[in-house]
GULUM-683157 format. One record per residue: residue in three letters; x, z, y of N, C-alpha, C in turn. Coordinates in pm, whole numbers, plus 50000, padded with zeros to 5 digits. Atoms other than C-alpha are relative to their C-alpha. Last residue first. Layout:
REM GULUM-683157
ALAXZYXZYXZY
...
***
This chain:
REM GULUM-683157
GLU499614991250051518994581552522500695001249860
SER498235006650005518394547252670500905015149983
LYS499995006850155514364558652542501934996650007
LEU500314998250113513644581452787500424993649894
ASP499294988649913514734565253123500285004049861
GLN499155006350041512624530352966501365015050016
THR499905000050134509664552552973501434996549945
PRO500055010350001509974561053376500225002349792
VAL498635004550078509784597353411499574984749942
TYR500105011950101507004609353643501594996349930
TYR499514997450139507254645453720499634988449961
SER500395005350074507034644454120500555004049861
ALA499115008050030508114676554325499094988849867
GLY500615008349971505754703854361500604986750011
ASN501314999750071508144731054341499024989250073
GLN500394985149971511604720254478498495001549914
ALA501794998249940513224688454413499855014649982
GLY500304984849897517054690354475498925000050020
ASN500505008149847517254650854341499615015050075
ALA499145005749994519884665054021499404993050176
LYS498884995849953517674692353967500754992850091
SER500404992049871514474675853977501205007650035
GLN500085004549869516174653853771499605003750071
GLU498735007849974517334673853491500134991350157
LYS499304985449953514204694653483501704991250058
LEU500075001649886512904656553410499785014450074
LYS499525011549924514834649953139499435005550151
ARG498484999949922514554681753002500544991350096
LEU499814990449885510734678152998501415002950015
VAL500755005649885510764645652827500215013250054
LYS499175009549956512954660752570499744994050097
LYS498644991649995511044689652451501364990650111
HIS500734986349932508004669152407500825001450117
TYR499905010549944510064645352181499665005250149
ARG498375004149955511134671151994499964993450124
TYR499344987449933507354684151989501184993350079
GLY500694997349916505984651151864500785011550102
LYS499625009349906508674647351619499494998750113
ASP499714992349897507544682851453500884987250068
THR501564995949949505704668251153500745005050175
GLY500215010749874508694649551040499025003650071
TYR500715010750058508854665050667499444989450166
ILE499655008550095512294681350698499004989449975
TYR498615010249944512004693151086499904989849843
ASP500605014349872508184702451015501074992850030
CYS500625008850071509334726050710499304989650068
TYR499425009750084512284738250900499144992049894
THR499915012049904509874757351152500734988649906
PHE498695008050046509604786250951499594987350030
VAL499024991949962507374807351218500884991449971
SER499634991949907504554788351327501525007149977
ALA499304984449998504454764051114500275006150112
PHE500974995550114502084731051108500645018649997
ASN499704986149960503964716551451499155008149877
SER498804996149959501954681751412500505015050029
GLN499564994550108499234662251278501375001750031
SER498835005650047497804648251634500365009949849
GLN499375014849919495094646951833500784996049901
GLU500445010350137493324676351616500114985050044
GLY501424995650089495284703151870499884984449857
VAL500105014450041498004684752059498465003549916
TYR499855007249921498424717152293499384984049930
HIS500895004449951497894737352031499564990750128
HIS501185003850132500684730951829498625002850047
TYR499875013250046502744730452148498884994549890
ASP501155004749891501704764252256499924983849958
HIS501495003050063503104770151885498794997550134
TYR500605009850161506774758951940498304996850000
ASP500015015849945506494775852317499984988349892
ALA501065005649944505424804952154499654987150082
GLY500394996149913508114807551891498554996750082
GLY500855005649906509184784051681500435008550080
TYR501104998249976511694806551398499044992750163
PHE500655009850011514014788251221498615006950075
PRO499335013149969515924821251156498964988149972
ILE500515007850116514094851851240500514988250005
PHE498864995550093516594871951491499204990949885
ARG498645011649937514524859951786500864999349866
THR500185013850094511234872951611501244997450061
PRO498945000850135512794909851747499354985849937
ALA501264999750108511574900252114500345001449884
TRP499124987650077514454906152371498545004449906
PRO497944999050110514614872852528499715014349918
PHE498864994749997510914863952559501065008949944
ASP498735002150088508964835652546500825012450023
TYR498874997549972505464838652668500995000649885
GLY499975012349933502074820452554501714999350099
SER499554990649889500974852152391500364991850135
HIS501095009149896499724829952125500205010750110
THR499905012249990503084835451982498804996050060
GLU499005004949938503594871952052499954985350023
ILE500274993249800500404883051969500754994050098
ALA500685008349962501034867251593499574998550150
GLU499525013549951504124881651588498834992550012
ILE498745001249864502974916351628500734983750020
GLN500695000549895499674908751398500975001350132
ARG500745011450003501924900951090499404997450198
LEU498525011449926504514927051153498924987950018
ALA499544996749834501394950051140500594992950038
ILE500855003549900499904929550851500395005950109
TRP500255014450017503124933150601499194993950116
LEU498955002649923504014970550681499894982950025
TRP499884992949850500204979950560501034991050107
PHE501435007349937500704956950250500085006350185
THR499285011749975504234971150191498964991050077
ILE499044998349850503025008750249500544985750027
MET500455000649872500074999350011500755000150153
***
């Protein structure tokens, strides 16, 4: 029974953290290998029924192996490119977030 209640408590903590939308640097789940975290799980809800992706909230290696995280990886690539461009242009909040598709394919 102790194992059961410990498992329930840990899963609830993980579920609360994953659904919070925040990626806390002090969270103990950062020590779990292949843990996707709130960012990964938010993308899972973002695409919803539009796509079949990001099935694993904790052990993301399955998504990587089966290729179901390609949309997430592309999404992160686009966001990283936008961040780099806004820093290079000295843009502040409210700047344009348009990135031509050919710029992303060149990488």
